[in-house]
Backbone as a printed PyTorch tensor [residue, N CA C, xyz], in Angstrom:
tensor([[[113.2190,  96.4380,  80.4730],
         [113.5870,  94.7340,  81.2900],
         [113.1870,  93.8570,  80.2330]],

        [[114.1600,  92.7780,  80.5430],
         [113.7710,  91.7870,  79.6090],
         [112.4810,  90.8410,  80.2330]],

        [[112.2480,  90.3650,  78.6770],
         [110.9350,  89.8100,  78.8510],
         [111.0980,  88.2030,  79.4720]],

        [[112.3610,  88.0830,  79.5910],
         [112.0820,  86.4200,  80.1940],
         [112.5460,  86.5160,  81.6460]],

        [[112.6550,  87.3780,  82.1850],
         [112.7980,  87.8370,  83.6680],
         [111.3920,  86.9960,  84.0990]],

        [[111.2780,  86.3080,  85.3420],
         [110.2370,  85.7870,  85.9490],
         [109.8060,  87.0380,  86.8040]],

        [[108.2390,  87.1530,  87.3450],
         [108.0310,  87.9260,  88.4400],
         [108.8740,  88.0420,  89.6490]],

        [[109.1820,  86.5160,  89.8280],
         [109.8320,  86.5710,  91.0320],
         [111.4740,  87.1790,  90.8940]],

        [[112.0070,  86.9470,  89.7370],
         [113.1800,  87.4560,  89.6800],
         [113.0910,  89.2390,  89.5310]],

        [[112.0700,  89.5840,  89.0490],
         [112.0670,  91.1240,  88.9910],
         [111.6840,  91.8090,  90.3650]],

        [[111.0640,  90.8430,  91.1270],
         [110.8350,  91.2830,  92.5640],
         [112.0750,  90.8430,  93.3610]],

        [[112.6970,  90.0000,  93.1390],
         [113.9310,  90.0530,  93.8620],
         [115.1740,  90.9110,  93.6250]],

        [[115.2510,  91.4050,  92.2620],
         [116.0690,  92.6660,  91.7610],
         [115.7530,  94.1410,  92.4420]],

        [[114.4870,  93.9760,  92.4350],
         [114.0220,  95.3440,  92.8790],
         [114.2120,  95.4230,  94.7320]],

        [[113.7900,  94.3180,  95.2360],
         [114.0400,  94.0310,  96.7480],
         [115.6570,  94.3720,  97.1930]],

        [[116.5560,  93.5790,  96.4100],
         [117.9260,  93.7180,  96.6660],
         [118.3550,  95.2380,  96.6530]],

        [[117.7100,  95.9300,  95.1490],
         [118.1510,  97.6420,  95.1220],
         [117.7820,  98.3790,  95.9610]],

        [[116.7130,  98.2180,  96.8340],
         [116.0440,  98.8560,  97.9140],
         [117.0020,  98.6120,  98.8850]],

        [[117.2200,  97.5300,  99.1670],
         [118.0050,  97.3480, 100.3500],
         [119.5920,  97.9130, 100.3560]],

        [[119.9820,  97.9330,  99.2290],
         [121.3830,  98.5280,  98.9650],
         [121.3650, 100.1210,  99.1440]],

        [[120.0430, 100.5120,  98.2660],
         [119.6730, 101.9910,  98.6450],
         [119.5940, 102.3950, 100.0170]],

        [[118.5990, 101.6010, 101.0140],
         [118.6610, 101.7760, 102.3830],
         [119.8650, 101.8830, 103.0840]],

        [[120.7160, 100.5970, 102.9140],
         [121.9760, 100.9520, 103.5920],
         [122.8490, 102.0750, 103.3860]],

        [[123.0620, 102.3490, 101.8880],
         [123.8680, 103.4060, 101.6490],
         [123.5150, 104.5990, 102.0760]],

        [[122.2580, 104.8470, 102.2530],
         [121.4410, 106.1520, 102.8750],
         [122.1730, 105.9760, 104.0460]],

        [[121.8050, 104.9090, 105.0290],
         [122.3310, 104.9870, 106.4290],
         [123.5490, 104.9380, 106.6410]],

        [[124.6530, 104.7820, 105.9090],
         [125.8790, 104.9480, 105.8930],
         [126.4270, 106.0170, 105.4200]],

        [[126.1640, 106.7370, 104.0550],
         [126.5240, 107.8810, 103.4410],
         [125.4750, 109.0630, 103.3190]],

        [[124.0690, 108.7150, 103.7840],
         [123.0120, 109.9840, 103.7100],
         [122.6370, 109.7540, 102.3100]],

        [[121.8370, 111.2680, 101.9110],
         [120.9360, 111.1730, 100.8140],
         [121.8230, 111.0800,  99.3770]],

        [[123.2350, 111.8980,  99.4880],
         [123.9860, 112.4190,  98.5960],
         [124.6090, 110.5420,  98.0240]],

        [[124.8830, 109.7270,  98.9160],
         [125.3000, 108.2280,  98.6940],
         [124.8030, 107.4990,  98.2580]],

        [[123.1220, 107.7760,  97.8370],
         [122.1180, 106.9960,  97.1540],
         [122.0560, 107.6740,  95.7120]],

        [[123.0920, 106.9370,  94.6020],
         [123.0090, 107.2640,  93.1890],
         [122.2380, 105.9100,  92.6640]],

        [[122.1620, 106.0140,  91.2890],
         [121.6920, 104.8940,  90.7180],
         [123.0460, 104.2310,  90.0720]],

        [[124.0140, 105.3080,  89.7550],
         [125.3770, 104.7140,  89.3790],
         [125.7880, 103.8820,  90.2640]],

        [[125.6040, 104.4780,  91.7060],
         [126.8250, 103.6490,  92.9530],
         [125.7610, 102.5160,  92.9880]],

        [[124.5230, 102.3740,  93.0840],
         [123.7840, 101.3520,  93.4200],
         [124.1150, 100.0870,  91.9560]],

        [[124.0860, 100.5560,  91.0090],
         [124.1820,  99.8560,  89.7650],
         [125.8400,  98.9700,  90.0160]],

        [[126.7200,  99.9690,  90.3380],
         [128.2640,  99.3710,  90.7600],
         [128.3230,  98.1820,  91.7960]],

        [[127.1980,  99.0780,  92.5980],
         [127.6260,  97.7940,  94.0060],
         [126.7590,  96.4580,  93.4960]],

        [[125.7290,  96.5860,  92.9110],
         [125.1980,  95.5420,  92.2150],
         [125.6560,  94.5400,  91.3340]],

        [[126.5420,  95.0450,  90.7640],
         [127.4490,  94.4830,  89.6550],
         [126.5160,  94.3280,  88.5260]],

        [[125.8510,  95.2840,  88.1240],
         [124.9390,  95.2940,  86.8280],
         [125.5310,  96.4840,  86.3270]],

        [[124.8720,  96.6940,  84.9060],
         [124.9810,  97.8460,  84.0150],
         [124.4670,  98.9380,  84.8700]],

        [[124.7850, 100.0870,  84.2420],
         [124.5840, 101.3510,  85.0830],
         [122.9560, 101.8390,  84.4870]],

        [[122.7170, 101.1820,  83.4390],
         [121.1830, 101.2790,  82.9580],
         [120.5040, 100.4360,  83.3790]],

        [[120.6280,  99.5140,  84.2680],
         [119.5960,  98.1690,  84.3100],
         [118.7060,  99.0760,  85.3810]],

        [[118.7740,  99.5590,  86.2660],
         [117.9740, 100.0260,  87.6220],
         [116.9840, 100.8230,  87.0710]],

        [[117.3450, 101.4630,  85.7970],
         [116.0460, 101.9710,  85.3030],
         [115.1670, 101.4130,  84.3760]],

        [[115.3750, 100.0890,  84.3240],
         [114.1320,  99.2480,  83.8540],
         [113.3510,  98.9220,  84.9710]],

        [[113.6250,  99.4280,  86.0940],
         [112.9870,  98.9900,  87.5280],
         [112.4590, 100.0680,  88.0500]],

        [[112.9820, 101.2200,  88.1640],
         [112.5540, 102.6540,  88.4590],
         [112.8170, 103.4040,  88.1760]],

        [[112.0210, 104.6300,  87.8320],
         [111.8770, 105.7270,  87.0900],
         [113.3300, 106.4850,  87.3960]],

        [[113.7270, 106.6450,  88.6200],
         [114.8480, 107.4750,  89.1660],
         [115.3640, 107.5120,  90.7820]],

        [[116.1580, 107.9890,  91.0040],
         [116.3020, 107.7530,  92.8080],
         [115.1040, 108.2410,  93.4210]],

        [[114.3420, 109.1790,  93.1240],
         [113.0580, 109.5280,  94.1010],
         [112.2900, 108.1630,  94.1560]],

        [[112.0270, 107.3380,  92.9720],
         [111.0710, 106.3740,  92.9740],
         [111.9080, 105.2940,  93.9270]],

        [[112.9090, 104.6920,  93.5910],
         [113.6710, 104.1150,  94.8480],
         [113.5190, 104.4130,  96.0510]],

        [[113.7430, 105.7340,  96.6190],
         [113.5190, 106.2550,  97.9750],
         [112.0920, 106.0080,  98.4480]],

        [[111.0330, 106.4510,  97.6890],
         [109.6910, 106.2840,  97.5790],
         [109.0310, 104.9250,  98.1570]],

        [[109.8560, 104.0530,  97.2610],
         [109.2740, 102.6650,  97.2490],
         [109.8440, 102.1810,  98.3600]],

        [[111.3650, 102.1620,  99.0590],
         [111.5860, 101.8580, 100.1760],
         [110.6980, 102.5220, 101.3050]],

        [[110.4670, 103.8000, 101.4670],
         [109.8100, 104.2070, 102.3240],
         [108.3290, 103.8690, 102.5240]],

        [[107.6320, 103.5280, 101.3110],
         [106.2950, 103.0390, 101.6140],
         [106.4130, 101.5070, 101.8640]],

        [[107.1820, 100.8370, 101.6420],
         [107.2470,  99.4150, 102.2370],
         [107.6260,  99.3360, 103.6300]],

        [[108.4400, 100.2810, 104.1450],
         [108.8210, 100.4310, 105.3630],
         [107.6340, 100.8040, 106.2420]],

        [[107.0270, 101.7350, 105.7470],
         [105.6820, 102.2890, 106.7420],
         [104.6720, 101.0420, 106.5900]],

        [[104.5840, 100.4490, 105.4490],
         [103.7250,  99.2210, 105.4530],
         [104.1260,  98.0590, 106.4550]],

        [[105.5030,  97.7160, 106.7820],
         [105.7690,  96.5580, 107.2280],
         [105.3850,  97.2810, 108.8150]],

        [[105.9110,  98.6040, 108.8940],
         [105.6170,  99.0760, 110.5010],
         [104.2040,  99.0560, 111.0780]],

        [[103.3750,  99.3870, 109.8160],
         [102.3300,  99.2020, 110.1810],
         [101.6370,  97.8670, 110.5220]],

        [[101.8470,  96.9180, 109.8420],
         [101.5720,  95.5590, 109.8280],
         [101.8930,  94.9580, 111.4070]],

        [[103.1080,  95.3180, 111.7620],
         [103.5740,  95.0260, 112.7000],
         [102.8990,  95.5380, 114.3890]],

        [[102.4600,  96.9500, 114.0500],
         [101.5990,  97.1570, 115.0640],
         [100.2550,  97.0040, 115.1890]],

        [[ 99.8840,  96.7100, 113.9560],
         [ 98.3960,  96.3000, 113.8520],
         [ 98.2860,  94.8230, 114.5720]],

        [[ 99.3660,  93.8670, 114.3160],
         [ 99.1620,  92.5110, 114.6810],
         [ 99.5520,  92.6450, 116.5140]],

        [[100.1730,  93.6780, 116.9570],
         [100.3480,  93.6360, 118.3820],
         [ 99.0770,  94.1670, 119.1980]],

        [[ 98.4290,  94.9430, 118.1150],
         [ 97.1330,  95.6920, 118.7130],
         [ 96.1290,  94.4970, 118.9270]],

        [[ 96.0970,  93.9320, 117.8120],
         [ 94.7140,  92.7320, 117.8510],
         [ 95.2950,  91.5360, 118.7810]],

        [[ 96.3150,  91.5330, 119.2040],
         [ 96.8200,  90.5370, 120.6080],
         [ 96.6220,  91.0970, 122.0810]],

        [[ 95.7940,  92.7590, 121.8970],
         [ 96.0920,  93.1790, 123.4980],
         [ 94.6910,  93.6520, 123.5980]],

        [[ 93.5340,  93.3020, 123.9680],
         [ 92.3610,  93.9330, 124.0960],
         [ 92.3450,  94.8490, 125.1820]],

        [[ 93.0680,  94.8720, 126.2620],
         [ 93.0360,  96.0910, 127.2330],
         [ 93.9010,  97.1300, 126.7140]],

        [[ 93.4190,  98.3490, 126.9910],
         [ 93.7830,  99.5740, 125.9230],
         [ 95.4140, 100.1330, 126.5210]],

        [[ 95.5110,  99.6930, 127.7590],
         [ 97.0240, 100.1070, 128.4230],
         [ 97.8880,  99.1800, 128.0520]],

        [[ 97.6310,  97.9600, 127.9130],
         [ 98.6560,  96.6760, 127.5550],
         [ 98.7120,  96.7590, 126.1160]],

        [[ 97.5290,  97.2580, 125.3000],
         [ 97.6700,  97.0360, 124.2130],
         [ 98.3190,  98.2920, 123.7310]],

        [[ 98.6300,  99.6400, 124.4640],
         [ 99.4260, 100.5900, 124.0550],
         [100.8950, 100.1590, 124.3380]],

        [[101.4210,  99.6210, 125.2850],
         [102.7390,  99.0300, 125.3790],
         [102.7470,  98.1170, 124.2750]],

        [[102.1850,  97.0950, 123.6080],
         [102.3440,  96.1740, 122.8980],
         [102.5430,  96.7950, 121.7350]],

        [[102.0780,  97.9600, 121.3980],
         [102.2430,  98.6480, 119.9990],
         [103.5890,  99.8110, 119.8890]],

        [[104.0850,  99.9690, 121.1370],
         [105.1810, 100.6540, 121.5290],
         [106.2820,  99.6010, 121.2510]],

        [[106.2510,  98.5440, 121.7920],
         [107.2320,  97.3400, 121.5800],
         [107.2200,  97.1210, 120.0780]],

        [[106.4500,  97.0430, 119.4860],
         [106.3640,  96.6220, 118.2930],
         [106.9500,  97.3480, 117.2470]],

        [[106.6780,  98.7990, 117.4800],
         [107.5500,  99.8690, 116.8570],
         [109.0440,  99.9180, 117.2060]],

        [[109.3550,  99.6800, 118.3120],
         [110.7760,  99.6940, 118.6460],
         [111.3650,  98.6950, 118.1130]],

        [[110.8720,  97.3250, 118.1590],
         [111.3170,  96.1290, 117.7120],
         [111.4730,  96.1090, 116.0110]],

        [[110.2480,  97.0510, 115.2790],
         [110.8080,  97.3760, 113.9150],
         [112.1210,  98.2650, 113.8350]],

        [[112.2020,  99.2960, 114.6540],
         [113.4200,  99.8080, 114.1450],
         [114.4640,  99.1850, 114.5830]],

        [[114.4330,  98.3080, 115.6080],
         [115.7320,  97.6710, 116.0250],
         [116.1700,  96.6450, 114.9300]],

        [[115.2240,  96.2320, 114.1050],
         [115.3430,  94.8220, 113.3460],
         [115.5430,  95.4600, 111.7680]],

        [[115.1070,  96.8580, 111.3470],
         [115.2430,  97.4310, 110.1710],
         [115.9130,  98.6240, 110.5770]],

        [[117.0170,  99.1280, 110.9360],
         [117.4460, 100.2930, 111.0730],
         [117.8270, 101.0300, 109.7800]],

        [[118.3500, 100.5790, 108.5720],
         [118.6430, 101.1870, 107.4710],
         [117.2640, 101.9090, 107.2940]],

        [[116.2710, 100.7250, 106.7700],
         [114.8550, 101.5020, 106.5080],
         [114.2880, 102.3980, 107.2400]],

        [[114.4630, 101.9190, 108.7000],
         [114.0080, 103.0040, 109.9640],
         [114.5450, 104.5840, 109.3150]],

        [[115.7670, 104.4490, 109.0680],
         [116.1660, 105.6850, 108.7680],
         [116.1890, 106.8090, 107.7550]],

        [[115.8860, 105.6290, 106.7350],
         [115.2300, 106.2190, 105.3480],
         [113.7380, 106.6580, 105.3860]],

        [[112.7920, 106.6090, 106.4470],
         [111.7980, 106.5240, 106.3550],
         [111.6890, 107.6510, 107.1540]],

        [[112.5100, 108.0750, 108.0460],
         [112.3970, 109.2110, 108.7500],
         [113.6410, 110.4000, 109.0300]],

        [[114.6850, 110.2540, 108.2210],
         [115.8890, 111.2520, 108.2620],
         [116.1080, 112.0240, 107.1790]],

        [[115.2480, 111.7230, 106.2370],
         [115.6410, 112.5150, 104.6500],
         [114.9570, 114.0720, 104.9740]],

        [[116.1700, 114.7480, 105.1500],
         [115.7690, 116.2530, 104.8730],
         [114.3640, 116.7360, 104.5070]],

        [[113.4810, 117.7690, 104.7400],
         [112.3000, 117.9750, 104.2270],
         [112.4430, 118.2910, 102.6660]],

        [[113.7420, 119.2900, 102.5700],
         [113.7030, 119.6710, 101.1010],
         [114.6050, 118.8740, 100.3330]],

        [[114.7850, 117.9710, 100.7940],
         [115.6580, 116.8360,  99.3600],
         [114.2970, 115.3610,  99.7550]],

        [[113.2390, 115.7340, 100.3750],
         [112.5720, 114.4780, 100.6100],
         [111.6520, 114.5680,  98.9810]],

        [[111.7280, 113.1890,  98.5530],
         [110.5910, 113.2070,  97.2110],
         [108.9830, 113.4530,  97.6710]],

        [[108.4430, 114.2360,  97.0260],
         [107.1570, 114.1820,  97.1710],
         [106.5600, 112.8050,  97.4750]],

        [[105.7340, 112.6510,  98.4860],
         [105.3950, 111.2070,  98.3750],
         [104.1390, 110.9540,  97.5980]],

        [[103.9960, 109.6040,  97.1590],
         [102.7650, 109.1410,  96.4360],
         [101.7040, 108.9380,  97.5340]],

        [[100.4070, 108.8840,  96.8610],
         [ 99.1300, 108.4770,  97.8790],
         [ 99.1800, 107.4560,  98.2020]],

        [[100.0680, 106.2340,  97.7680],
         [100.2910, 105.2550,  98.8290],
         [101.2310, 105.5280,  99.6120]],

        [[102.2870, 106.2170,  99.4890],
         [103.0860, 106.1720, 100.9020],
         [102.2280, 107.0790, 101.8060]],

        [[101.3890, 108.1070, 101.3940],
         [100.6770, 108.7370, 102.1930],
         [ 99.6320, 107.8400, 103.0760]],

        [[ 99.2830, 106.8820, 102.4480],
         [ 97.8940, 105.8410, 103.0160],
         [ 99.0970, 105.3910, 104.1850]],

        [[ 99.8860, 104.8920, 103.8030],
         [100.7520, 103.7070, 104.9360],
         [101.4020, 104.5330, 106.0350]],

        [[101.6250, 105.6320, 105.8000],
         [102.4560, 106.5130, 106.5520],
         [101.0670, 106.6220, 107.6350]],

        [[ 99.9550, 107.0440, 107.4080],
         [ 98.7100, 107.2010, 108.1750],
         [ 98.0200, 106.0380, 108.6860]],

        [[ 98.2910, 105.0410, 108.1680],
         [ 97.9790, 103.4220, 108.5700],
         [ 99.0370, 103.2120, 109.5300]],

        [[100.5120, 103.5790, 109.2900],
         [101.2810, 103.2570, 110.5730],
         [101.0460, 104.0780, 112.0440]],

        [[100.4080, 105.0730, 111.5820],
         [100.1550, 106.0090, 113.1280],
         [ 98.8270, 105.5890, 113.7720]],

        [[ 98.1030, 104.8790, 113.1340],
         [ 96.5700, 104.6120, 113.5270],
         [ 96.5390, 103.7760, 114.7250]],

        [[ 97.3620, 102.7710, 114.8730],
         [ 97.3870, 101.9230, 115.7720],
         [ 97.7730, 102.4010, 117.1650]],

        [[ 98.9160, 103.3930, 117.2770],
         [ 99.0140, 104.0730, 118.5220],
         [ 97.9590, 105.2220, 118.6340]],

        [[ 97.5910, 105.8890, 117.9390],
         [ 96.6310, 106.9430, 118.5180],
         [ 95.3610, 106.2690, 118.8440]],

        [[ 94.5360, 104.9590, 117.9420],
         [ 93.7590, 104.1950, 118.7330],
         [ 93.6300, 103.6390, 120.0830]],

        [[ 95.0810, 103.2590, 120.4300],
         [ 95.3730, 102.5590, 121.7290],
         [ 95.1320, 103.5690, 122.7520]],

        [[ 95.7710, 104.6840, 122.2190],
         [ 95.5830, 106.0470, 123.4350],
         [ 94.4240, 106.4800, 123.4940]],

        [[ 93.6690, 106.4530, 122.4090],
         [ 92.1820, 107.1480, 122.5870],
         [ 91.2600, 105.9590, 123.6260]],

        [[ 91.4760, 104.9390, 123.3630],
         [ 90.7260, 103.9460, 123.9600],
         [ 90.6630, 104.0800, 125.6150]],

        [[ 92.3770, 104.1450, 125.6370],
         [ 92.5880, 104.3350, 127.0720],
         [ 91.9820, 105.6710, 127.7830]],

        [[ 92.0430, 106.8380, 127.0400],
         [ 91.4130, 108.1760, 127.3810],
         [ 89.8000, 107.8560, 127.5240]],

        [[ 89.2760, 107.2590, 126.7210],
         [ 87.6530, 107.0690, 126.9440],
         [ 87.3440, 106.4290, 127.8640]],

        [[ 88.4440, 105.2500, 128.4960],
         [ 87.9610, 104.4280, 129.8300],
         [ 88.4700, 105.4800, 130.7860]],

        [[ 89.1010, 106.2380, 130.7500],
         [ 89.6310, 106.9440, 131.9390],
         [ 90.9360, 106.4910, 132.4730]],

        [[ 91.7230, 105.5630, 131.7630],
         [ 92.8480, 105.2890, 132.0350],
         [ 94.2720, 106.2210, 131.8900]],

        [[ 94.1070, 106.7770, 130.7780],
         [ 94.9440, 108.3110, 130.2920],
         [ 94.1040, 109.2480, 130.6090]],

        [[ 94.6740, 110.5050, 130.8750],
         [ 94.0150, 111.6270, 130.8140],
         [ 94.7190, 112.5900, 129.7030]],

        [[ 94.0460, 113.5200, 128.9630],
         [ 94.5050, 114.6850, 128.1660],
         [ 93.6860, 114.2370, 126.6520]],

        [[ 94.3970, 115.2040, 125.9010],
         [ 93.6390, 115.1060, 124.2890],
         [ 94.7640, 113.7620, 123.8560]],

        [[ 93.9140, 112.9690, 122.9660],
         [ 94.2730, 111.6610, 122.5870],
         [ 95.5410, 112.2820, 121.3330]],

        [[ 95.2630, 113.0300, 120.6640],
         [ 96.2170, 113.4520, 119.6960],
         [ 97.5600, 113.9910, 120.1960]],

        [[ 97.4130, 114.7400, 121.5550],
         [ 98.5900, 115.0740, 122.1660],
         [ 99.2850, 113.9430, 122.8100]],

        [[ 98.7580, 113.3340, 123.3860],
         [ 99.0950, 111.8380, 123.9940],
         [ 99.9370, 111.4370, 122.9540]],

        [[ 99.2900, 110.9870, 122.0740],
         [ 99.5020, 110.0500, 121.1550],
         [100.9860, 110.6420, 120.4280]],

        [[101.1310, 111.9740, 120.0660],
         [102.1380, 112.7530, 119.8370],
         [103.4970, 112.3420, 120.6450]],

        [[103.2310, 112.8100, 122.1690],
         [104.0010, 112.5370, 123.4440],
         [104.7260, 111.1800, 123.3370]],

        [[103.7980, 110.1380, 122.8630],
         [104.2290, 108.7410, 122.7890],
         [105.2410, 108.2150, 121.7200]],

        [[104.8740, 109.0800, 120.6790],
         [105.6200, 108.8580, 119.5100],
         [107.0490, 109.4880, 119.4080]],

        [[106.8920, 110.5760, 120.1410],
         [108.1110, 111.3110, 120.4270],
         [109.2480, 110.6180, 121.3170]],

        [[108.9450, 110.0800, 122.4410],
         [109.5530, 109.3860, 123.1740],
         [110.1270, 108.2610, 122.3370]],

        [[109.0330, 107.3260, 121.7210],
         [109.6860, 106.1490, 120.8520],
         [110.7160, 106.4820, 119.7410]],

        [[110.3450, 107.4440, 119.3310],
         [111.3690, 108.0850, 118.0910],
         [112.6270, 108.4620, 118.8800]],

        [[112.7720, 109.1830, 119.8840],
         [113.6740, 109.6610, 120.7490],
         [114.4770, 108.3000, 121.0440]],

        [[114.2640, 107.8270, 121.5130],
         [115.1930, 106.3750, 122.1130],
         [115.6420, 105.3210, 120.7950]],

        [[114.8660, 105.7560, 119.7530],
         [115.4700, 104.9270, 118.4600],
         [116.4130, 105.5820, 118.0560]],

        [[116.2550, 106.8940, 117.9740],
         [117.2590, 108.0270, 117.1760],
         [118.4660, 107.7350, 117.7890]],

        [[118.5520, 107.9270, 119.3020],
         [119.7750, 107.5730, 120.0690],
         [120.4030, 106.4880, 120.0070]],

        [[119.6730, 105.4220, 120.0720],
         [120.1340, 104.2160, 119.6960],
         [120.7950, 103.6860, 118.3670]],

        [[120.1660, 104.2890, 117.3740],
         [120.8820, 104.2930, 116.3230],
         [122.0240, 105.1610, 115.8460]],

        [[122.1380, 106.4760, 116.5310],
         [123.1370, 107.2360, 116.6340],
         [124.1550, 106.5880, 117.3680]],

        [[124.3820, 105.6340, 118.2520],
         [124.9590, 105.3530, 119.2010],
         [125.6200, 106.0050, 120.2010]],

        [[124.2740, 106.3110, 120.7370],
         [124.5330, 107.5910, 121.8270],
         [123.8960, 107.1340, 123.1560]],

        [[123.6470, 105.7160, 123.4230],
         [122.9090, 105.2430, 124.4590],
         [124.2860, 104.7360, 125.1210]],

        [[124.9020, 105.6430, 126.0600],
         [126.3440, 105.4120, 126.7990],
         [126.2980, 105.4210, 127.9960]],

        [[125.2290, 105.3700, 128.7190],
         [125.0860, 105.7640, 130.2260],
         [124.7250, 104.0150, 130.9310]],

        [[125.2550, 103.2050, 130.1690],
         [125.2710, 101.5670, 130.7080],
         [123.9590, 101.4310, 130.8760]],

        [[122.8260, 101.7120, 130.1440],
         [121.6760, 100.6170, 129.6280],
         [121.6980, 100.8230, 128.3150]],

        [[121.1360,  99.3590, 127.9570],
         [120.9580,  98.8650, 126.8290],
         [119.2450,  99.6510, 126.0300]],

        [[119.5510,  99.5580, 124.5930],
         [118.3370, 100.0020, 124.0140],
         [117.1910,  98.9040, 124.7000]],

        [[117.2470,  97.7370, 124.6690],
         [116.1180,  96.8690, 124.9300],
         [115.7100,  97.2640, 126.5310]],

        [[116.7240,  97.6290, 127.5600],
         [116.3710,  97.8790, 128.8440],
         [115.6210,  99.3490, 128.8490]],

        [[116.0520, 100.5000, 128.1070],
         [115.6050, 101.4900, 128.3770],
         [114.0620, 101.6930, 127.5440]],

        [[113.9040, 100.6120, 126.5100],
         [112.8410, 100.7120, 125.8480],
         [111.6510, 100.1960, 126.8730]],

        [[111.8890,  99.1090, 127.2290],
         [110.9570,  98.3710, 128.6670],
         [110.7300,  99.3820, 129.7040]],

        [[111.4370, 100.1460, 130.0950],
         [111.5720, 100.8220, 131.2680],
         [110.7680, 102.4400, 130.6090]],

        [[110.9710, 102.7250, 129.7210],
         [110.2990, 104.0430, 128.7150],
         [108.9590, 103.8470, 128.7730]],

        [[108.4850, 102.3820, 128.2010],
         [106.7630, 101.9920, 128.2270],
         [106.3760, 102.4430, 129.2410]],

        [[106.7710, 101.8400, 130.2370],
         [105.8800, 101.5220, 131.7800],
         [105.9470, 102.8010, 132.0220]],

        [[106.7830, 103.8140, 132.1230],
         [106.9590, 105.0310, 132.5400],
         [105.9060, 106.2350, 132.1040]],

        [[105.9270, 106.1450, 130.6800],
         [105.1490, 106.6540, 129.8080],
         [103.5030, 106.5490, 130.2880]],

        [[103.2340, 105.2330, 130.4180],
         [101.8790, 104.7890, 131.0050],
         [101.5820, 105.2530, 132.2790]],

        [[102.5800, 105.1130, 133.3320],
         [102.2690, 105.4340, 134.3730],
         [102.1160, 107.0610, 134.5810]],

        [[103.1360, 107.7860, 133.9120],
         [102.8070, 109.2260, 133.8740],
         [101.6120, 109.8530, 133.4330]],

        [[100.9180, 109.0780, 132.3210],
         [ 99.7890, 109.7810, 131.7060],
         [ 98.6080, 109.3350, 132.3080]],

        [[ 98.6860, 108.1550, 133.1690],
         [ 97.6130, 107.8480, 133.8540],
         [ 96.6950, 108.9020, 134.6080]],

        [[ 95.5070, 108.9400, 134.2920],
         [ 94.3950, 109.4960, 134.8940],
         [ 94.2860, 109.3900, 136.4630]],

        [[ 94.2160, 110.2330, 137.1970],
         [ 93.7020, 110.3210, 138.7730],
         [ 92.1700, 110.0370, 138.8510]],

        [[ 91.6560, 110.6620, 137.7970],
         [ 90.3280, 110.8930, 137.6950],
         [ 89.7180, 109.4770, 136.9210]],

        [[ 88.3650, 109.1300, 137.4490],
         [ 87.8280, 108.1840, 136.4820],
         [ 87.0830, 108.7100, 135.5230]],

        [[ 86.7710, 109.7500, 135.3570],
         [ 86.0830, 110.7390, 134.0630],
         [ 86.9100, 110.2520, 132.9830]],

        [[ 86.3130, 110.0430, 132.1640],
         [ 87.1110, 109.7400, 130.6480],
         [ 86.6220, 111.3340, 130.2790]],

        [[ 88.3560, 111.5880, 129.1640],
         [ 88.4470, 112.6370, 128.5090],
         [ 88.4970, 112.6000, 127.3060]],

        [[ 87.5710, 112.9140, 126.2790],
         [ 87.8230, 112.4140, 125.1970],
         [ 87.8620, 113.8590, 124.0760]],

        [[ 89.0890, 113.8960, 123.3160],
         [ 89.1230, 115.1290, 122.3530],
         [ 89.8100, 114.4520, 121.0740]],

        [[ 89.4320, 115.2220, 120.0370],
         [ 90.1750, 114.7350, 119.0190],
         [ 91.6870, 115.2190, 118.4450]]])
C-alpha cells in the first residue's frame, strides 16, 4: 500500500471495493466475486486489492461484519426509542426491514452465501452477528415477562425473525406479485405477528 495515501483515501477505496463486491454477489453469486473482476471494475491494477485485503474471503468477511454492525445499530436505536415491549418489538422489526430495503446487496451477502462456501467468520463478525440478534430477543423477552406474549422467548424470537427474513427474501427475489408492496406487507405482518403471539393469560412465562 502506498505510504502517500491518507487514512481517508484508504478507507474510501476499501469501502468502494466492498460495495462492488456486494453488488457483484447480489447479481452474479459467489463465483462472480473475484479480485480480478473487482480490480477491472474499479479500474485499478489487479494487484491493488491485495494491498487492502488478504483475499476474497477477507473482503466478504469485511462486508458481512460491517453489515451486521449497521443492522445492530439500527435495531438498537429503534429499541431505545420505544420503552413499551410490544411497540419496541414492532420498532425493531421495522428497523430490520428498513435495513434490508435500503441495503439489499449487503443483506444478500450477509445471509445468502452457501454454508459450504462461507468464509470462516472472525471473532469480530460473530460478535456483530450476536449483537444484531439481541434487540429482537430482548424485546420479545420483555414482552413475555410482562405477560404480553406467550411462549419461549427463544422460540418466539426465531419465529419473528423467520417471518422478517421471509418477506425480505421474497422482496429481494421479486416474488411479491399479489398486489401488495413490500412496505404494505411489512406493516401488516408486524401487526399480525404481535397479535398472534399475544397471551390470553396475564401470567408471565419466561424461558431461555
